[in-house]
N, C-alpha and C positions, 0 to 999 in steps of 0.2 A: 469473623472476617467479612469485610465488605467487598462485593464484586461490582464492577462496572464495565460497560462496553468500552473497548479501546480501539474500535474500528468503525467510526462513524464519519461521514463526509457532509460538508455543508456547501453553501454556494461558493466557497473558496476552492472547490475542486471542479475539474472540467465535467464531471459526470453527475453533479448534484446541483439542485436549486434550493435545497432545504436551508432553513434559517436556524440559528441557535435558539431563537425564541420558541419556535415550535417544539424543538427537542426539550427545552427546559420546562415548558408548561405541560408537556405530555408526560414526562417522566419525573420531574422534580428530584433529580438525583443529588446525592451528597457530593459526588465528583462527576465532572463531565469533561471528556476529552474528545476533540475532533481530530482526526488524522487525515489531513488533506493530501491529495495526490501530488507527487513529484515524478513525472515521467518525461525524460528527455527523448526527443525524436519519436514521439508517441504514434505508432501506426494507427491507433484507434481514432486519432484525429488527424489523419493524413500526414503524419510525420512532424507535426508541430510539437513544440515543447509544451508540456502541461506543468506550469510552475505556479504554485500559490504565491500571491503577493504578500510576503511576510509582514511588512510594515502595516498594511491594512488589516491583515489577520490579527496581529498582535494588538493593534489599536482597538479593534472590535471586542476582543476578549477582555482587555483592560476596562473598557467601558461597561461591558456586561457584568464583569466581576464586582463593580460598585453597586449594581442594582439587584443582584441575586445572592442568596445565601449559598448557592452551589459553588464549589471550588472548581474553577474552569482551568483546564490544562491545555497546553499547546502541543499538538502532535502532527506528524507527517508520515505518510506512507510512501516509501521510496520504491519505485519500480526499478529494479536493478538489472543492468546489462553490463557485463564485465568491462567492455571498452569505455564505459562511461564512469568508471570508478573515480578517477581523479576529478572529473567535473562535478560529480555528486558530492564528494568530500569537500570540494571548494564551496559549493553552494551551502552546505550545512555548517561550515566552519564558523561563521559569524552569527549564527542564529541560536537562540536558547530554547530549543524544543524540550518539552518534558518527556516525550516518548517518541521513538523513531521505529517505525515498522519497516520490515524488509519484505519485499514482494518480488516475485518473478512474473511479470505481465507479458513480456515479449522477448523475442530472440534477436532483435535488431532488424528484422525483416517484417514480421507480422506479430500481432497480438495473439495470444493463445485462445482468445475467444472468437477470432476470425474464422471464416470458412476454410482457410488454408489448412488448418489442423485436420480437417475431415479427409483430406487427400493423402495424409501421411499414414504409413504403416504404424499400427498401435505401438509395437515394440520400439520403433524409431522415435515416436513422440515421447514415450515414457523415458527413454534414454536421454533425449535432447533436453526435455524439461527438467528432469531431476538431476542431470549432471550440471546444469546451470545453477540449480538451487544449491547443490552440494558445494560447488565452486564458490558461490556467494557466501555461504555460511563459513567457509574456510577463510575467505579474504576480507570480509566486511567486519570492521571493528566499531562502526558508528551506530549500529542498530541494536535495539533492545529486544525485539520480538520478531520471529519469523511468522508471516501470515499466510493464510489460505493455501496450504500445501497442495490443494486439489485444483487450483485455478487452471492449470494446463490440461487437465483431464475433463473439465466440465462439459465439453461438447460431445464427449463419448459416453457410451453406456457401459461403464466398467464397475467392477466391484473393487474395494480396497485390496482384496487379496491379490488382484492382478498386478499391483505395483507395491505391495507391502515390503517385499525384499529390498527394493530400491529405497523406500522410505526409511527403513531401518538403518541404512548407511548414513542418512542425513541426521 
């Protein structure tokens, strides 16, 4: 069985400047998929939408595919917030992604990597973050993979045991 990373970002994401070429020359993988960020009302960038330009992304992949032996796949990482469900579904409906990752990055007010999480009671943060994740897993039918289950807890010094019960429900 061949394994390959399915969670890499390039210059098509708001948080990366990396090029496909650097990844390809560094790793020379059989398969390569980048999963670019889709985050509407992204608090990480002051509420702006973080939307990859699909036509430019697809065109670059098609061009690279002709030059490399690596099979290049198109991916997206959807930052899910429940009230954005229809907007996300509409965005994805006419695009042919090979893989769609599901992530919980924010709660509609702040990103879980913001300082705001440090002011919350740990039990409240755990409940908030994982209830959003559980809700997403139940409602979303467009995603293939649930990503970084720990994102909402990264700013805290916790062991997995402290939120394992909640994870088991998901």
